[in-house]
PATIVEX-846839 format. One record per residue: residue in three letters; y, z, x of N, C-alpha, C in turn. Coordinates in pm, whole numbers, plus 50000, padded with zeros to 5 digits. Each point is the difference from the previous one (the first is absolute). Layout:
<recs>
AlaYZXYZXYZX...
</recs>
This chain:
<recs>
Met507965032352299498815008649997498834992849940Leu500194992849885498884993149933499534988550089Ser500904994150076499614988150084499035003850110Arg499985012850038499015004250107498605001049943Leu499885001349867498655000149944499474985549977Ser498704999250011499404986349982499954997149853Pro499924986949968499784996649860498685005449946Arg499015001450088498745005749954500175014549957Ser500665008250076500175013749965500875001849877Leu501054991949986500875000449879499254995449876Gly499234989350020499224995249879498995010249950Leu499305006350099499015010349961500685012749940Ala501195003350053500735011149941500424996949859Leu500474987749977500424995549866498745000449908Phe498904995150049498805000149912499635014949965Ser500095008950093499675014449977500935005849895Leu501334997250018500995005149905499744994849858Cys499774987049988499784993649869498735005149935Ala498945001850086498755005049945500115014949948Ala500725008050081500265013349953500815000849871Leu501014991649988500805000149876499214995049883Leu499184989750018499134995349892499005010449957Ala499445007050100499045011049973500685011049921Phe501235003350036500765009749925500254995749852Gly500324987049987500184995149867498715000649914Leu498894997450063498715001249929499665014449969Tyr500425009650091499855014049974500845004249876Leu501244995549997500855003149882499374994049872Gln499384988650010499464993849881498685006949954His499075001650093498685004649965499845015349994Val500795007450080499885014550004501075006349912Lys501224995250010501055005949919500204993549868Gly499344989049973500034993249868501274992349970Ile500764996050101501184992149979499674985649998Glu500044993749884499634986149986501134990850051Pro499674989950085501054991150048500444989749893Cys501254997250001500534989849906499884986150073Pro500254989049922499904986950066500854998650129Met501165005650003500914998750115499395008550118Cys499395010849966499375008550107498814992150066Ile499264993049916498904992250052500524988450086Met501054993749957500624989550087500425005650134Gln500575012050003500365006250126498795003150081Arg498925003949938498755002450077499504987250064Tyr500114988849926499564987350057500874996650123Ala501325002349988500844997050117499755009050115Met499755013149969499655009350106498664996650073Ala499044995149913498734995350059500214987750085Ala500834991149954500294987750082500625003950133Cys501025009449997500615004750125498965006050095Gly499105008149943498955006250080499024990050055Leu499634990349920499084989950054500664991150108Ile501254996849982500704992150103500105008350124Gly500255013149989499985008950117498705000250067Leu498925001149920498655000150060499694986950075Leu500344989149934499734987050067500814998650129Ala501265004549998500834999950118499445009250108Gly499495011549955499395009750095498764993950068Leu499184992949923498814994450053500284987550085His501044992249961500324987750068500905002550120Asn500885010049996500985002850100500824987850034Pro500804995149900500724986850011501065000250102Arg500154988150061501104997450094500664987249965Gly501164998150046500774987149975500204997149850Arg499694987649967500234995549864499205007549895Ser498765003750036499165006949902500595013749961Leu500745005950096500695012849971501024998249887Tyr500734988950005500984997349895499354996249868Leu498814994050002499254997349877499655013449934Tyr499425009150074499675013249947501265007149944Ala501014999350078501315006649960500514994049869Gly499934986849984500484993149880499145004049881Leu498645000750016499185003849894500235014749955Leu500115008150103500295014549976501275001749929Gly501084992250044501335001149937499924996149857Leu499244988849965499894996049864499295010349914Ala498915005750049499305010149922500855012549981Ala500735004050103500875012349985501154997049911Leu500594988149999501034996549910499585000049857Ala498784994349979499474999349864499775014049948Gly499325008250079499785013949958501265008149980Gly500904998650090501315006649989500784995449878Gly499934987349968500674995249880499425006249874Val498675000349991499395006049879500315015349996Ala499985006350115500325014650002501495002749961Ala500874991350044501405000849965500184998049849Arg499334990149943500114997949857499455012049921Gln498855005350042499485011849930500855012350014Ser500615001750119500975010850017501164998449908Trp500494987749978501134997749912499575003449855Leu498774996249963499545003549869499855014849977Gln499645007150107499885014749988501425006749989Trp500974994350068501325006449994500704995949869Phe499734987949948500574995149877498904995049910Pro499305009249938498794996149917500404990249888Pro499084991449966500294990849888500085008049865Ala500704994349906500165007049868498665001149929Val499174990850015498654999949941499045006350102Ser499435010949963499175007550096498484998349972Glu499614989349931498604997549977499354995750128Cys498755003850014499184995550115499574985949972Gly500164991650101499604986149989498514998650038Pro499494987949989498604998050037499875001150154Gly498795002750042499705001950143500134986550075Leu500055000950133500154988350084498784990549979Glu498805005950002498814991249992500064992349869Tyr500335006349889500074993349868501004988850006Met501205003250056501054989750006499604988050080Leu499385002350118499594989150084498864991749941Glu499145006649919498864992949939500464992549877Ser500935005649923500394994449869501154990050007Phe500825000750106501164991350004499964992250128Pro500604987850001500154992850128500955007950089Leu499824998350132500815007150096501474999249977Thr500484988449959501424998149973500515008549887Ser499125003349904500415009449895499775014450037Ala498925002550076499645014050034501045006350096Leu500474992250094500915005750104501295005449939Pro500664992649910501205006149937499675012949924Met498845000849932499645012149927499775011350096Ile499414997250115499765010650095501315005550056Phe500924991050038501265004450053500945006049895Arg499844996449879500795006249892499645014749990Gly498785002950026499525013849992499835004549860Ala499255010749980499795005349874500365015250010Gly499775006749891500345014350001499255007350110Asp498714996050026499265006850104500524997850139Cys500704988550020500614997050129501205008550025Ser500665004749892501205008150027499685015349995Ala498745003549975499625013850003499905005050144Ile500425012650021499865005850132498985011149985Asp498804997850052498885009049988499855009450122Trp500614996650111499815008050124501254997750085Thr500425011350063501154998550092499705008550126Phe500644996650106499935007450125501384999150061Leu500635011550027501315000750056501024992649908Gly499775000249866500924994249912499844985249978Leu499024993050069499804985949987498664997349932Ser500044989549917498754996449926499174991250090Ile498814996749946499094991450080500654986750031Ala500694994549900500704987150022501105001250103Asn500725011249999501045002050102499405001050137Trp498925007650014499315001250131499444986450046Ser499474992149905499484987050032501124991650056Phe501134999849937501154992350047500415004450143Val500005013050023500385005150127498994994950108Val498685000549969499024995450097500164985050028Phe500164991949894500144985650023501334997150075Ala501075007649977501264998050076499735003850145Leu499295011250026499735004050138499144989650073Ile499084993849932499184989150060500924989050039Leu500904996049911500924988550033500935003750114Ile500575011949997500925004450106499265000950136Ser498735005349998499275001150126499654985850054Leu499644991349906499634986150039501184993050064Ala501205001649931501194993550056500365006450138Ser499925013050012500315006950125499044995750105Phe498704998749977499024995350096500344986450050Leu500254990849905500254986250035501354998650086Leu500995007849962501304999650071499835005750140Gln499365011250012499755006050132499174991250089Arg499004993749937499134991150078500794987750049Arg500914995349921500804988350033500925003750121Lys500595012049993500915004750111499235001350129Thr498755005250000499285002150123499504987150052Gln499874989249918499514987350049501174991850055Ala501205003349960501174992250044500435003350136
</recs>
């Protein structure tokens, strides 16, 4: 089914989905007052990367090798976002014993070298284990993981179906 769609239409659909999810995240932040933790911000960056890759693929309409380049970049961005979402979900299910809020992402990246900041981000702080909003029993981090997983599953399905039709 996915193989019948062009890379252009799939890329633009991905861009639309990611833009809508990022807009909803901004709504939760600015209208509902839910401040994102460092891991939430990392997930936003990964979602933005997926959306931008989708937009570029939609504009370029890749064929042949360039299709696999876009697929590889999209897979990396979705894996990174899914990994952060999985870690945050773990922290929410099994909160750390110390529930102090850690410094914000911007402060960590400005104050520490990246090699020191990344472990602090993934360790999470009390604010990363807090569940401020749920829908159907899932937190924002859980939904983020679901979306990244669906992107990866759809990407794999598209590539496998495309391979079968070309063989």
